[in-house]
C-alpha positions in Angstrom: 32.8 -101.4 281.8 31.6 -99.2 279.0 30.8 -102.1 276.7 28.4 -103.7 279.2 26.5 -100.5 279.7 26.4 -99.6 275.9 25.3 -103.1 274.9 21.6 -102.6 275.8 21.6 -99.3 274.0 23.1 -100.8 270.9 20.5 -103.6 271.0 17.7 -101.0 271.3 19.1 -99.0 268.4 19.4 -102.1 266.3 15.7 -102.9 267.0 14.6 -99.4 266.3 16.6 -99.2 263.0 15.3 -102.5 261.8 11.7 -101.5 262.5 12.2 -98.2 260.7 13.9 -99.8 257.7 10.9 -102.2 257.4 8.3 -99.4 257.7 10.1 -97.2 255.2 10.6 -100.0 252.7 6.9 -100.9 252.9 5.9 -97.3 252.5 8.1 -96.7 249.5 7.2 -100.0 247.8 3.5 -99.3 248.1 3.9 -95.7 247.0 6.0 -96.5 243.9 4.5 -99.9 243.0 2.8 -100.1 239.6 -0.9 -100.6 239.3 -0.3 -104.0 237.7 0.5 -106.2 240.6 2.1 -109.6 239.8 1.7 -112.5 242.2 4.9 -114.5 242.4 3.9 -118.0 243.1 6.5 -120.7 243.5 5.4 -124.3 243.3 8.7 -125.9 242.4 10.5 -127.5 245.3 13.6 -127.7 243.1 14.0 -123.9 243.1 16.9 -123.3 245.5 15.6 -119.8 246.5 12.1 -121.1 247.4 10.7 -121.3 250.9 9.3 -124.9 251.2 6.6 -126.4 253.4 6.8 -129.9 254.9 3.9 -132.3 254.8 3.4 -131.5 258.6 3.1 -127.8 257.8 0.6 -128.4 255.0 -1.4 -130.8 257.1 -1.6 -128.4 260.1 -2.8 -125.5 257.9 -5.5 -127.7 256.3 -6.6 -128.7 259.8 -6.8 -125.1 260.9 -8.8 -124.3 257.8 -11.2 -127.2 258.5 -11.6 -126.4 262.2 -12.0 -122.6 262.0 -14.3 -121.4 259.1 -12.9 -117.9 259.5 -9.4 -119.1 258.6 -10.6 -120.8 255.3 -8.4 -119.6 252.5 -6.0 -117.7 254.8 -2.3 -118.0 254.0 0.5 -118.6 256.5 2.6 -115.4 256.7 6.3 -115.8 257.7 8.0 -112.6 258.7 11.4 -111.9 260.3 11.6 -109.4 263.1 14.5 -108.0 265.1 15.1 -110.3 268.1 17.1 -107.9 270.2 20.7 -108.9 271.0 20.2 -112.5 269.8 19.6 -111.5 266.2 16.3 -112.3 264.5 13.1 -114.2 265.3 10.6 -115.7 262.9 6.9 -115.0 263.4 4.0 -116.8 261.8 0.4 -115.7 261.4 -2.6 -116.5 259.3 -3.3 -113.7 256.9 -5.9 -113.2 254.1 -4.2 -110.2 252.6 -1.4 -110.3 250.0 0.6 -107.1 249.8 2.4 -105.9 246.7 5.8 -106.7 248.2 4.9 -110.4 249.0 6.2 -113.6 247.6 3.7 -116.5 247.6 4.8 -120.1 247.8 2.2 -122.8 247.3 2.2 -126.5 248.2 -0.8 -128.8 247.8 -3.2 -125.8 247.7 -1.8 -124.2 250.8 -0.1 -120.8 250.5 2.9 -119.4 252.4 3.5 -115.6 252.1 6.8 -113.8 252.8 7.4 -110.1 252.3 10.5 -109.1 250.3 12.5 -107.9 253.3 11.9 -111.1 255.2 12.5 -113.2 252.1 16.1 -112.1 252.0 16.6 -113.8 255.4 14.6 -117.0 254.7 15.6 -118.0 251.1 15.9 -121.8 250.9 14.2 -122.3 254.3 11.8 -125.1 255.1 8.7 -124.4 257.2 7.5 -127.2 259.4 4.9 -127.7 262.1 6.5 -129.3 265.2 4.4 -130.9 268.0 6.2 -131.4 271.3 5.0 -132.0 274.8 5.5 -128.5 275.9 4.5 -126.6 272.8 3.4 -126.9 269.2 4.5 -124.4 266.6 5.4 -123.5 263.1 9.2 -123.4 262.7 11.6 -122.3 260.0 14.7 -124.5 259.4 17.7 -124.0 257.2 19.7 -126.8 255.6 23.4 -126.5 255.4 24.8 -127.2 252.0 28.2 -128.7 252.0 
């Protein structure tokens, strides 16, 4: 009885804590970052810690850049957010700003940006663009190494 009533409270606390950790991390990293900002760009698909993009993902980003002049040069930002009781959810957005805590991965001239906190959750992931009858979206997939 107590566990069913405390579960939503725990979920809300987890979401609140995760949001606060992210906000504090960003605040601290920007306050203490050096003036010389280095852009970490990974182009090597052989790097096991890289976040890769499929041909479908690259193609879709190029289509978006061609269709929408305002999106030209924007990067795909992948971030991990608290997803309530189910864990985490991955969100994607076009972004033209690179923050000091970002990692940049580039494939065929298209850039994917991941902040340091999210990167810990998406190391080795592959970002694809899936087109289905009911929806089309960018998705992050993880391969299982045996």
